Phi, psi and omega in degrees: 000141190252151176266135168259138165292134171286137172300144177293111177246107182254007181312320190252012177302319177302312177299316178301316187288319183299317184300316177302318178295312179296322172299321179294313186297315174313305178296330173298317175288333176287322177294327181286325171294325190277335169296327178290333191254016179227146175262353185287110181291332177284324179295318173306307184290335176287319178292330180286321172292321182289328178291329180291325180286330180294310188300317179300316182294319174304316172309317178289321180289329174295320181292322180293313180308316177299315181296319177295318178299321174301310181293325181297311184300338177247031184046042178051040177239000000 
């Protein structure tokens, strides 16, 4: 059985990345709320660390969405 390569369809990448950005921001906000409602210092530190990683991921996703939007504007050429 031979495998077929799927064509590279980037048409909805901007929307997918934006959804990931929105979800990450929501998770950061939920984590911040959880930090306010817990007295467990280890749990607070874990949430702080997660939000630091999320912030770094957001920076990368924002660069990626800009690249995809630019590519879309130039018809992916």
